[in-house]
N, CA, C and O atoms as a Maestro MAE file, in Angstrom:
{
 s_m_m2io_version
 :::
 2.0.0
}

f_m_ct {
 s_m_title
 :::
 protein
 m_atom[300] {
  # First column is atom index #
  i_m_mmod_type
  r_m_x_coord
  r_m_y_coord
  r_m_z_coord
  i_m_residue_number
  s_m_chain_name
  s_m_pdb_residue_name
  s_m_pdb_atom_name
  i_m_atomic_number
  :::
  1 25 34.242 156.015 79.605 1 A "MET " " N  " 7
  2 3 34.433 154.651 80.034 1 A "MET " " CA " 6
  3 2 35.683 154.121 79.346 1 A "MET " " C  " 6
  4 15 35.816 154.205 78.125 1 A "MET " " O  " 8
  5 25 36.573 153.588 80.122 2 A "ARG " " N  " 7
  6 3 37.834 153.059 79.593 2 A "ARG " " CA " 6
  7 2 37.647 151.583 79.246 2 A "ARG " " C  " 6
  8 15 37.104 150.814 80.039 2 A "ARG " " O  " 8
  9 25 38.103 151.195 78.051 3 A "LEU " " N  " 7
  10 3 38.006 149.808 77.605 3 A "LEU " " CA " 6
  11 2 39.362 149.132 77.629 3 A "LEU " " C  " 6
  12 15 40.396 149.800 77.638 3 A "LEU " " O  " 8
  13 25 39.358 147.801 77.639 4 A "THR " " N  " 7
  14 3 40.604 147.044 77.549 4 A "THR " " CA " 6
  15 2 41.188 147.216 76.146 4 A "THR " " C  " 6
  16 15 40.512 147.710 75.244 4 A "THR " " O  " 8
  17 25 42.427 146.813 75.969 5 A "ALA " " N  " 7
  18 3 43.111 146.987 74.682 5 A "ALA " " CA " 6
  19 2 42.361 146.325 73.528 5 A "ALA " " C  " 6
  20 15 42.365 146.839 72.410 5 A "ALA " " O  " 8
  21 25 41.716 145.184 73.795 6 A "ASP " " N  " 7
  22 3 40.963 144.511 72.723 6 A "ASP " " CA " 6
  23 2 39.564 145.100 72.542 6 A "ASP " " C  " 6
  24 15 38.810 144.662 71.673 6 A "ASP " " O  " 8
  25 25 39.220 146.094 73.365 7 A "ARG " " N  " 7
  26 3 37.944 146.825 73.317 7 A "ARG " " CA " 6
  27 2 36.727 145.919 73.532 7 A "ARG " " C  " 6
  28 15 35.630 146.225 73.065 7 A "ARG " " O  " 8
  29 25 36.927 144.815 74.233 8 A "LEU " " N  " 7
  30 3 35.825 143.885 74.484 8 A "LEU " " CA " 6
  31 2 35.276 143.966 75.905 8 A "LEU " " C  " 6
  32 15 34.193 143.451 76.186 8 A "LEU " " O  " 8
  33 25 36.027 144.617 76.804 9 A "HIS " " N  " 7
  34 3 35.612 144.681 78.201 9 A "HIS " " CA " 6
  35 2 35.871 146.074 78.770 9 A "HIS " " C  " 6
  36 15 36.656 146.844 78.217 9 A "HIS " " O  " 8
  37 25 35.216 146.382 79.859 10 A "VAL " " N  " 7
  38 3 35.480 147.626 80.576 10 A "VAL " " CA " 6
  39 2 36.753 147.433 81.390 10 A "VAL " " C  " 6
  40 15 36.883 146.449 82.118 10 A "VAL " " O  " 8
  41 25 37.689 148.366 81.270 11 A "ASP " " N  " 7
  42 3 38.945 148.286 82.006 11 A "ASP " " CA " 6
  43 2 38.740 148.843 83.412 11 A "ASP " " C  " 6
  44 15 38.511 150.040 83.586 11 A "ASP " " O  " 8
  45 25 38.825 147.977 84.403 12 A "VAL " " N  " 7
  46 3 38.634 148.386 85.792 12 A "VAL " " CA " 6
  47 2 39.954 148.393 86.564 12 A "VAL " " C  " 6
  48 15 39.950 148.477 87.793 12 A "VAL " " O  " 8
  49 25 41.073 148.306 85.863 13 A "SER " " N  " 7
  50 3 42.382 148.189 86.518 13 A "SER " " CA " 6
  51 2 42.747 149.429 87.338 13 A "SER " " C  " 6
  52 15 43.561 149.327 88.256 13 A "SER " " O  " 8
  53 25 42.179 150.576 87.039 14 A "ALA " " N  " 7
  54 3 42.496 151.794 87.785 14 A "ALA " " CA " 6
  55 2 41.807 151.842 89.147 14 A "ALA " " C  " 6
  56 15 42.152 152.685 89.975 14 A "ALA " " O  " 8
  57 25 40.858 150.970 89.393 15 A "ASP " " N  " 7
  58 3 40.123 150.956 90.664 15 A "ASP " " CA " 6
  59 2 40.452 149.671 91.414 15 A "ASP " " C  " 6
  60 15 39.925 148.614 91.069 15 A "ASP " " O  " 8
  61 25 41.315 149.733 92.438 16 A "PRO " " N  " 7
  62 3 41.729 148.525 93.155 16 A "PRO " " CA " 6
  63 2 40.567 147.791 93.827 16 A "PRO " " C  " 6
  64 15 40.676 146.596 94.104 16 A "PRO " " O  " 8
  65 25 39.461 148.481 94.092 17 A "ARG " " N  " 7
  66 3 38.299 147.824 94.698 17 A "ARG " " CA " 6
  67 2 37.678 146.796 93.753 17 A "ARG " " C  " 6
  68 15 36.972 145.889 94.194 17 A "ARG " " O  " 8
  69 25 37.943 146.939 92.453 18 A "LEU " " N  " 7
  70 3 37.353 146.040 91.467 18 A "LEU " " CA " 6
  71 2 38.350 145.006 90.958 18 A "LEU " " C  " 6
  72 15 38.108 144.374 89.930 18 A "LEU " " O  " 8
  73 25 39.468 144.823 91.660 19 A "ALA " " N  " 7
  74 3 40.488 143.850 91.250 19 A "ALA " " CA " 6
  75 2 39.923 142.438 91.167 19 A "ALA " " C  " 6
  76 15 40.405 141.616 90.387 19 A "ALA " " O  " 8
  77 25 38.893 142.154 91.978 20 A "ASP " " N  " 7
  78 3 38.269 140.821 91.958 20 A "ASP " " CA " 6
  79 2 37.132 140.748 90.931 20 A "ASP " " C  " 6
  80 15 36.457 139.724 90.827 20 A "ASP " " O  " 8
  81 25 36.919 141.835 90.171 21 A "PHE " " N  " 7
  82 3 35.879 141.934 89.140 21 A "PHE " " CA " 6
  83 2 34.469 141.802 89.708 21 A "PHE " " C  " 6
  84 15 33.542 141.419 88.994 21 A "PHE " " O  " 8
  85 25 34.306 142.121 90.996 22 A "VAL " " N  " 7
  86 3 32.996 142.069 91.641 22 A "VAL " " CA " 6
  87 2 32.764 143.395 92.352 22 A "VAL " " C  " 6
  88 15 33.602 143.828 93.143 22 A "VAL " " O  " 8
  89 25 31.638 144.042 92.079 23 A "ALA " " N  " 7
  90 3 31.282 145.280 92.765 23 A "ALA " " CA " 6
  91 2 30.513 144.909 94.030 23 A "ALA " " C  " 6
  92 15 29.308 144.659 93.984 23 A "ALA " " O  " 8
  93 25 31.216 144.878 95.151 24 A "ASP " " N  " 7
  94 3 30.615 144.517 96.433 24 A "ASP " " CA " 6
  95 2 29.950 145.736 97.054 24 A "ASP " " C  " 6
  96 15 30.484 146.329 97.991 24 A "ASP " " O  " 8
  97 25 28.800 146.104 96.539 25 A "ASN " " N  " 7
  98 3 28.074 147.251 97.052 25 A "ASN " " CA " 6
  99 2 27.381 146.875 98.360 25 A "ASN " " C  " 6
  100 15 27.048 145.712 98.587 25 A "ASN " " O  " 8
  101 25 27.172 147.871 99.211 26 A "LEU " " N  " 7
  102 3 26.597 147.620 100.526 26 A "LEU " " CA " 6
  103 2 25.090 147.398 100.490 26 A "LEU " " C  " 6
  104 15 24.555 146.683 101.337 26 A "LEU " " O  " 8
  105 25 24.406 147.990 99.537 27 A "GLY " " N  " 7
  106 3 22.953 147.852 99.441 27 A "GLY " " CA " 6
  107 2 22.500 147.950 98.009 27 A "GLY " " C  " 6
  108 15 23.300 148.192 97.106 27 A "GLY " " O  " 8
  109 25 21.201 147.759 97.801 28 A "LYS " " N  " 7
  110 3 20.634 147.716 96.454 28 A "LYS " " CA " 6
  111 2 20.930 148.977 95.639 28 A "LYS " " C  " 6
  112 15 21.288 148.880 94.466 28 A "LYS " " O  " 8
  113 25 20.788 150.131 96.232 29 A "PHE " " N  " 7
  114 3 20.995 151.378 95.493 29 A "PHE " " CA " 6
  115 2 22.278 152.090 95.906 29 A "PHE " " C  " 6
  116 15 22.430 153.286 95.659 29 A "PHE " " O  " 8
  117 25 23.197 151.367 96.533 30 A "ASP " " N  " 7
  118 3 24.454 151.936 96.972 30 A "ASP " " CA " 6
  119 2 25.534 151.597 95.946 30 A "ASP " " C  " 6
  120 15 25.641 150.452 95.506 30 A "ASP " " O  " 8
  121 25 26.332 152.594 95.569 31 A "GLY " " N  " 7
  122 3 27.365 152.370 94.567 31 A "GLY " " CA " 6
  123 2 28.760 152.298 95.149 31 A "GLY " " C  " 6
  124 15 29.711 152.801 94.551 31 A "GLY " " O  " 8
  125 25 28.893 151.677 96.313 32 A "THR " " N  " 7
  126 3 30.171 151.637 97.014 32 A "THR " " CA " 6
  127 2 31.336 151.284 96.102 32 A "THR " " C  " 6
  128 15 32.317 152.026 96.052 32 A "THR " " O  " 8
  129 25 31.254 150.182 95.386 33 A "GLU " " N  " 7
  130 3 32.357 149.768 94.519 33 A "GLU " " CA " 6
  131 2 32.050 149.917 93.037 33 A "GLU " " C  " 6
  132 15 32.913 149.630 92.208 33 A "GLU " " O  " 8
  133 25 30.883 150.345 92.688 34 A "SER " " N  " 7
  134 3 30.586 150.485 91.263 34 A "SER " " CA " 6
  135 2 30.468 151.950 90.845 34 A "SER " " C  " 6
  136 15 30.099 152.232 89.705 34 A "SER " " O  " 8
  137 25 30.777 152.889 91.748 35 A "ASP " " N  " 7
  138 3 30.640 154.299 91.413 35 A "ASP " " CA " 6
  139 2 31.555 154.732 90.273 35 A "ASP " " C  " 6
  140 15 31.217 155.664 89.543 35 A "ASP " " O  " 8
  141 25 32.710 154.077 90.098 36 A "THR " " N  " 7
  142 3 33.594 154.439 88.982 36 A "THR " " CA " 6
  143 2 33.065 153.918 87.650 36 A "THR " " C  " 6
  144 15 33.563 154.306 86.593 36 A "THR " " O  " 8
  145 25 32.073 153.054 87.690 37 A "LEU " " N  " 7
  146 3 31.479 152.505 86.466 37 A "LEU " " CA " 6
  147 2 30.223 153.258 86.039 37 A "LEU " " C  " 6
  148 15 29.686 152.999 84.961 37 A "LEU " " O  " 8
  149 25 29.756 154.170 86.855 38 A "LEU " " N  " 7
  150 3 28.521 154.906 86.579 38 A "LEU " " CA " 6
  151 2 28.701 155.815 85.372 38 A "LEU " " C  " 6
  152 15 29.626 156.626 85.338 38 A "LEU " " O  " 8
  153 25 27.825 155.685 84.384 39 A "ILE " " N  " 7
  154 3 27.921 156.543 83.200 39 A "ILE " " CA " 6
  155 2 26.731 157.475 83.062 39 A "ILE " " C  " 6
  156 15 26.718 158.319 82.166 39 A "ILE " " O  " 8
  157 25 25.733 157.345 83.924 40 A "GLY " " N  " 7
  158 3 24.578 158.224 83.860 40 A "GLY " " CA " 6
  159 2 23.565 157.892 84.929 40 A "GLY " " C  " 6
  160 15 23.642 156.848 85.577 40 A "GLY " " O  " 8
  161 25 22.615 158.789 85.106 41 A "ARG " " N  " 7
  162 3 21.529 158.601 86.070 41 A "ARG " " CA " 6
  163 2 20.212 159.017 85.421 41 A "ARG " " C  " 6
  164 15 20.182 159.794 84.466 41 A "ARG " " O  " 8
  165 25 19.140 158.482 85.963 42 A "GLY " " N  " 7
  166 3 17.821 158.915 85.525 42 A "GLY " " CA " 6
  167 2 17.277 158.192 84.307 42 A "GLY " " C  " 6
  168 15 16.256 158.604 83.758 42 A "GLY " " O  " 8
  169 25 17.931 157.125 83.871 43 A "PHE " " N  " 7
  170 3 17.451 156.389 82.709 43 A "PHE " " CA " 6
  171 2 16.461 155.299 83.088 43 A "PHE " " C  " 6
  172 15 15.788 154.746 82.218 43 A "PHE " " O  " 8
  173 25 16.364 154.986 84.366 44 A "GLY " " N  " 7
  174 3 15.479 153.908 84.798 44 A "GLY " " CA " 6
  175 2 16.073 152.559 84.455 44 A "GLY " " C  " 6
  176 15 17.293 152.391 84.462 44 A "GLY " " O  " 8
  177 25 15.219 151.602 84.156 45 A "ILE " " N  " 7
  178 3 15.669 150.259 83.791 45 A "ILE " " CA " 6
  179 2 16.212 150.301 82.370 45 A "ILE " " C  " 6
  180 15 15.493 150.649 81.434 45 A "ILE " " O  " 8
  181 25 17.489 149.944 82.211 46 A "THR " " N  " 7
  182 3 18.151 150.040 80.910 46 A "THR " " CA " 6
  183 2 18.712 148.683 80.491 46 A "THR " " C  " 6
  184 15 19.803 148.310 80.922 46 A "THR " " O  " 8
  185 25 17.984 147.941 79.660 47 A "PRO " " N  " 7
  186 3 18.454 146.628 79.240 47 A "PRO " " CA " 6
  187 2 19.536 146.669 78.163 47 A "PRO " " C  " 6
  188 15 20.198 145.661 77.916 47 A "PRO " " O  " 8
  189 25 19.723 147.826 77.519 48 A "ASP " " N  " 7
  190 3 20.700 147.858 76.434 48 A "ASP " " CA " 6
  191 2 21.241 149.262 76.225 48 A "ASP " " C  " 6
  192 15 20.512 150.251 76.304 48 A "ASP " " O  " 8
  193 25 22.540 149.325 75.956 49 A "ILE " " N  " 7
  194 3 23.225 150.565 75.559 49 A "ILE " " CA " 6
  195 2 24.075 150.194 74.356 49 A "ILE " " C  " 6
  196 15 24.874 149.260 74.424 49 A "ILE " " O  " 8
  197 25 23.913 150.913 73.265 50 A "GLU " " N  " 7
  198 3 24.659 150.627 72.030 50 A "GLU " " CA " 6
  199 2 25.251 151.913 71.486 50 A "GLU " " C  " 6
  200 15 24.711 152.998 71.702 50 A "GLU " " O  " 8
  201 25 26.371 151.785 70.776 51 A "GLN " " N  " 7
  202 3 26.933 152.911 70.061 51 A "GLN " " CA " 6
  203 2 26.455 152.847 68.628 51 A "GLN " " C  " 6
  204 15 26.580 151.816 67.967 51 A "GLN " " O  " 8
  205 25 25.905 153.956 68.147 52 A "GLY " " N  " 7
  206 3 25.402 154.015 66.783 52 A "GLY " " CA " 6
  207 2 26.494 154.361 65.799 52 A "GLY " " C  " 6
  208 15 27.597 154.724 66.207 52 A "GLY " " O  " 8
  209 25 26.212 154.258 64.503 53 A "PRO " " N  " 7
  210 3 27.193 154.570 63.467 53 A "PRO " " CA " 6
  211 2 27.622 156.040 63.488 53 A "PRO " " C  " 6
  212 15 28.656 156.400 62.925 53 A "PRO " " O  " 8
  213 25 26.814 156.886 64.146 54 A "ASP " " N  " 7
  214 3 27.143 158.305 64.265 54 A "ASP " " CA " 6
  215 2 28.050 158.591 65.461 54 A "ASP " " C  " 6
  216 15 28.421 159.742 65.693 54 A "ASP " " O  " 8
  217 25 28.412 157.549 66.225 55 A "GLY " " N  " 7
  218 3 29.287 157.706 67.376 55 A "GLY " " CA " 6
  219 2 28.556 157.987 68.679 55 A "GLY " " C  " 6
  220 15 29.167 157.960 69.748 55 A "GLY " " O  " 8
  221 25 27.263 158.254 68.606 56 A "ALA " " N  " 7
  222 3 26.477 158.535 69.810 56 A "ALA " " CA " 6
  223 2 26.127 157.236 70.528 56 A "ALA " " C  " 6
  224 15 26.114 156.166 69.919 56 A "ALA " " O  " 8
  225 25 25.842 157.335 71.826 57 A "LEU " " N  " 7
  226 3 25.341 156.191 72.587 57 A "LEU " " CA " 6
  227 2 23.825 156.250 72.610 57 A "LEU " " C  " 6
  228 15 23.235 157.318 72.773 57 A "LEU " " O  " 8
  229 25 23.211 155.107 72.445 58 A "TYR " " N  " 7
  230 3 21.756 155.009 72.502 58 A "TYR " " CA " 6
  231 2 21.395 154.140 73.688 58 A "TYR " " C  " 6
  232 15 21.818 152.988 73.776 58 A "TYR " " O  " 8
  233 25 20.604 154.698 74.607 59 A "VAL " " N  " 7
  234 3 20.236 154.031 75.847 59 A "VAL " " CA " 6
  235 2 18.750 153.708 75.810 59 A "VAL " " C  " 6
  236 15 17.914 154.605 75.701 59 A "VAL " " O  " 8
  237 25 18.427 152.429 75.901 60 A "VAL " " N  " 7
  238 3 17.026 151.999 75.931 60 A "VAL " " CA " 6
  239 2 16.540 152.104 77.366 60 A "VAL " " C  " 6
  240 15 17.179 151.579 78.278 60 A "VAL " " O  " 8
  241 25 15.416 152.776 77.575 61 A "SER " " N  " 7
  242 3 14.832 152.897 78.908 61 A "SER " " CA " 6
  243 2 13.460 152.239 78.914 61 A "SER " " C  " 6
  244 15 12.521 152.718 78.279 61 A "SER " " O  " 8
  245 25 13.363 151.128 79.647 62 A "LEU " " N  " 7
  246 3 12.060 150.477 79.792 62 A "LEU " " CA " 6
  247 2 11.151 151.281 80.708 62 A "LEU " " C  " 6
  248 15 9.933 151.293 80.530 62 A "LEU " " O  " 8
  249 25 11.738 151.947 81.678 63 A "THR " " N  " 7
  250 3 10.969 152.752 82.627 63 A "THR " " CA " 6
  251 2 10.244 153.888 81.916 63 A "THR " " C  " 6
  252 15 9.059 154.120 82.158 63 A "THR " " O  " 8
  253 25 10.952 154.597 81.040 64 A "ASP " " N  " 7
  254 3 10.392 155.759 80.343 64 A "ASP " " CA " 6
  255 2 9.827 155.415 78.973 64 A "ASP " " C  " 6
  256 15 9.205 156.262 78.332 64 A "ASP " " O  " 8
  257 25 10.035 154.170 78.508 65 A "ASN " " N  " 7
  258 3 9.549 153.725 77.203 65 A "ASN " " CA " 6
  259 2 10.088 154.593 76.060 65 A "ASN " " C  " 6
  260 15 9.358 154.957 75.138 65 A "ASN " " O  " 8
  261 25 11.394 154.915 76.144 66 A "VAL " " N  " 7
  262 3 12.043 155.727 75.119 66 A "VAL " " CA " 6
  263 2 13.466 155.217 74.888 66 A "VAL " " C  " 6
  264 15 13.975 154.389 75.643 66 A "VAL " " O  " 8
  265 25 14.092 155.728 73.832 67 A "VAL " " N  " 7
  266 3 15.510 155.503 73.586 67 A "VAL " " CA " 6
  267 2 16.179 156.868 73.666 67 A "VAL " " C  " 6
  268 15 15.838 157.780 72.912 67 A "VAL " " O  " 8
  269 25 17.138 157.004 74.588 68 A "TYR " " N  " 7
  270 3 17.870 158.256 74.741 68 A "TYR " " CA " 6
  271 2 19.104 158.238 73.848 68 A "TYR " " C  " 6
  272 15 19.750 157.204 73.679 68 A "TYR " " O  " 8
  273 25 19.420 159.403 73.279 69 A "LYS " " N  " 7
  274 3 20.635 159.555 72.483 69 A "LYS " " CA " 6
  275 2 21.605 160.442 73.273 69 A "LYS " " C  " 6
  276 15 21.265 161.554 73.676 69 A "LYS " " O  " 8
  277 25 22.814 159.925 73.481 70 A "ILE " " N  " 7
  278 3 23.847 160.692 74.191 70 A "ILE " " CA " 6
  279 2 24.961 160.988 73.195 70 A "ILE " " C  " 6
  280 15 25.568 160.074 72.638 70 A "ILE " " O  " 8
  281 25 25.221 162.265 72.978 71 A "SER " " N  " 7
  282 3 26.255 162.641 72.021 71 A "SER " " CA " 6
  283 2 27.084 163.797 72.582 71 A "SER " " C  " 6
  284 15 26.730 164.402 73.594 71 A "SER " " O  " 8
  285 25 28.183 164.087 71.908 72 A "ARG " " N  " 7
  286 3 29.032 165.186 72.328 72 A "ARG " " CA " 6
  287 2 28.319 166.513 72.069 72 A "ARG " " C  " 6
  288 15 27.506 166.647 71.154 72 A "ARG " " O  " 8
  289 25 28.653 167.467 72.899 73 A "ARG " " N  " 7
  290 3 28.116 168.822 72.667 73 A "ARG " " CA " 6
  291 2 28.798 169.418 71.448 73 A "ARG " " C  " 6
  292 15 30.000 169.236 71.257 73 A "ARG " " O  " 8
  293 25 28.048 170.121 70.633 74 A "PRO " " N  " 7
  294 3 28.689 170.770 69.479 74 A "PRO " " CA " 6
  295 2 29.688 171.824 69.959 74 A "PRO " " C  " 6
  296 15 29.447 172.501 70.959 74 A "PRO " " O  " 8
  297 25 30.808 171.960 69.246 75 A "SER " " N  " 7
  298 3 31.814 172.962 69.649 75 A "SER " " CA " 6
  299 2 31.391 174.347 69.276 75 A "SER " " C  " 6
  300 15 32.116 175.306 69.540 75 A "SER " " O  " 8
  :::
 }
 m_bond[299] {
  # First column is bond index #
  i_m_from
  i_m_to
  i_m_order
  :::
  1 1 2 1
  2 2 3 1
  3 3 4 2
  4 3 5 1
  5 5 6 1
  6 6 7 1
  7 7 8 2
  8 7 9 1
  9 9 10 1
  10 10 11 1
  11 11 12 2
  12 11 13 1
  13 13 14 1
  14 14 15 1
  15 15 16 2
  16 15 17 1
  17 17 18 1
  18 18 19 1
  19 19 20 2
  20 19 21 1
  21 21 22 1
  22 22 23 1
  23 23 24 2
  24 23 25 1
  25 25 26 1
  26 26 27 1
  27 27 28 2
  28 27 29 1
  29 29 30 1
  30 30 31 1
  31 31 32 2
  32 31 33 1
  33 33 34 1
  34 34 35 1
  35 35 36 2
  36 35 37 1
  37 37 38 1
  38 38 39 1
  39 39 40 2
  40 39 41 1
  41 41 42 1
  42 42 43 1
  43 43 44 2
  44 43 45 1
  45 45 46 1
  46 46 47 1
  47 47 48 2
  48 47 49 1
  49 49 50 1
  50 50 51 1
  51 51 52 2
  52 51 53 1
  53 53 54 1
  54 54 55 1
  55 55 56 2
  56 55 57 1
  57 57 58 1
  58 58 59 1
  59 59 60 2
  60 59 61 1
  61 61 62 1
  62 62 63 1
  63 63 64 2
  64 63 65 1
  65 65 66 1
  66 66 67 1
  67 67 68 2
  68 67 69 1
  69 69 70 1
  70 70 71 1
  71 71 72 2
  72 71 73 1
  73 73 74 1
  74 74 75 1
  75 75 76 2
  76 75 77 1
  77 77 78 1
  78 78 79 1
  79 79 80 2
  80 79 81 1
  81 81 82 1
  82 82 83 1
  83 83 84 2
  84 83 85 1
  85 85 86 1
  86 86 87 1
  87 87 88 2
  88 87 89 1
  89 89 90 1
  90 90 91 1
  91 91 92 2
  92 91 93 1
  93 93 94 1
  94 94 95 1
  95 95 96 2
  96 95 97 1
  97 97 98 1
  98 98 99 1
  99 99 100 2
  100 99 101 1
  101 101 102 1
  102 102 103 1
  103 103 104 2
  104 103 105 1
  105 105 106 1
  106 106 107 1
  107 107 108 2
  108 107 109 1
  109 109 110 1
  110 110 111 1
  111 111 112 2
  112 111 113 1
  113 113 114 1
  114 114 115 1
  115 115 116 2
  116 115 117 1
  117 117 118 1
  118 118 119 1
  119 119 120 2
  120 119 121 1
  121 121 122 1
  122 122 123 1
  123 123 124 2
  124 123 125 1
  125 125 126 1
  126 126 127 1
  127 127 128 2
  128 127 129 1
  129 129 130 1
  130 130 131 1
  131 131 132 2
  132 131 133 1
  133 133 134 1
  134 134 135 1
  135 135 136 2
  136 135 137 1
  137 137 138 1
  138 138 139 1
  139 139 140 2
  140 139 141 1
  141 141 142 1
  142 142 143 1
  143 143 144 2
  144 143 145 1
  145 145 146 1
  146 146 147 1
  147 147 148 2
  148 147 149 1
  149 149 150 1
  150 150 151 1
  151 151 152 2
  152 151 153 1
  153 153 154 1
  154 154 155 1
  155 155 156 2
  156 155 157 1
  157 157 158 1
  158 158 159 1
  159 159 160 2
  160 159 161 1
  161 161 162 1
  162 162 163 1
  163 163 164 2
  164 163 165 1
  165 165 166 1
  166 166 167 1
  167 167 168 2
  168 167 169 1
  169 169 170 1
  170 170 171 1
  171 171 172 2
  172 171 173 1
  173 173 174 1
  174 174 175 1
  175 175 176 2
  176 175 177 1
  177 177 178 1
  178 178 179 1
  179 179 180 2
  180 179 181 1
  181 181 182 1
  182 182 183 1
  183 183 184 2
  184 183 185 1
  185 185 186 1
  186 186 187 1
  187 187 188 2
  188 187 189 1
  189 189 190 1
  190 190 191 1
  191 191 192 2
  192 191 193 1
  193 193 194 1
  194 194 195 1
  195 195 196 2
  196 195 197 1
  197 197 198 1
  198 198 199 1
  199 199 200 2
  200 199 201 1
  201 201 202 1
  202 202 203 1
  203 203 204 2
  204 203 205 1
  205 205 206 1
  206 206 207 1
  207 207 208 2
  208 207 209 1
  209 209 210 1
  210 210 211 1
  211 211 212 2
  212 211 213 1
  213 213 214 1
  214 214 215 1
  215 215 216 2
  216 215 217 1
  217 217 218 1
  218 218 219 1
  219 219 220 2
  220 219 221 1
  221 221 222 1
  222 222 223 1
  223 223 224 2
  224 223 225 1
  225 225 226 1
  226 226 227 1
  227 227 228 2
  228 227 229 1
  229 229 230 1
  230 230 231 1
  231 231 232 2
  232 231 233 1
  233 233 234 1
  234 234 235 1
  235 235 236 2
  236 235 237 1
  237 237 238 1
  238 238 239 1
  239 239 240 2
  240 239 241 1
  241 241 242 1
  242 242 243 1
  243 243 244 2
  244 243 245 1
  245 245 246 1
  246 246 247 1
  247 247 248 2
  248 247 249 1
  249 249 250 1
  250 250 251 1
  251 251 252 2
  252 251 253 1
  253 253 254 1
  254 254 255 1
  255 255 256 2
  256 255 257 1
  257 257 258 1
  258 258 259 1
  259 259 260 2
  260 259 261 1
  261 261 262 1
  262 262 263 1
  263 263 264 2
  264 263 265 1
  265 265 266 1
  266 266 267 1
  267 267 268 2
  268 267 269 1
  269 269 270 1
  270 270 271 1
  271 271 272 2
  272 271 273 1
  273 273 274 1
  274 274 275 1
  275 275 276 2
  276 275 277 1
  277 277 278 1
  278 278 279 1
  279 279 280 2
  280 279 281 1
  281 281 282 1
  282 282 283 1
  283 283 284 2
  284 283 285 1
  285 285 286 1
  286 286 287 1
  287 287 288 2
  288 287 289 1
  289 289 290 1
  290 290 291 1
  291 291 292 2
  292 291 293 1
  293 293 294 1
  294 294 295 1
  295 295 296 2
  296 295 297 1
  297 297 298 1
  298 298 299 1
  299 299 300 2
  :::
 }
}
């Protein structure tokens, strides 16, 4: 995910469909204009994603009642 220079927002400048900062998707589960923002699937309802001090992303899943840890593969 690309961030703005101040690291406070997601940089959507590479996708002209998001120039208006609105993902005009065609239907509830259609990713017409938000497909470039997709970072994962299968997490269910996710109210929060945070980066931990170890650099990994932690994804809260209300659907599965768990917290997923996403990290780089070991080399």
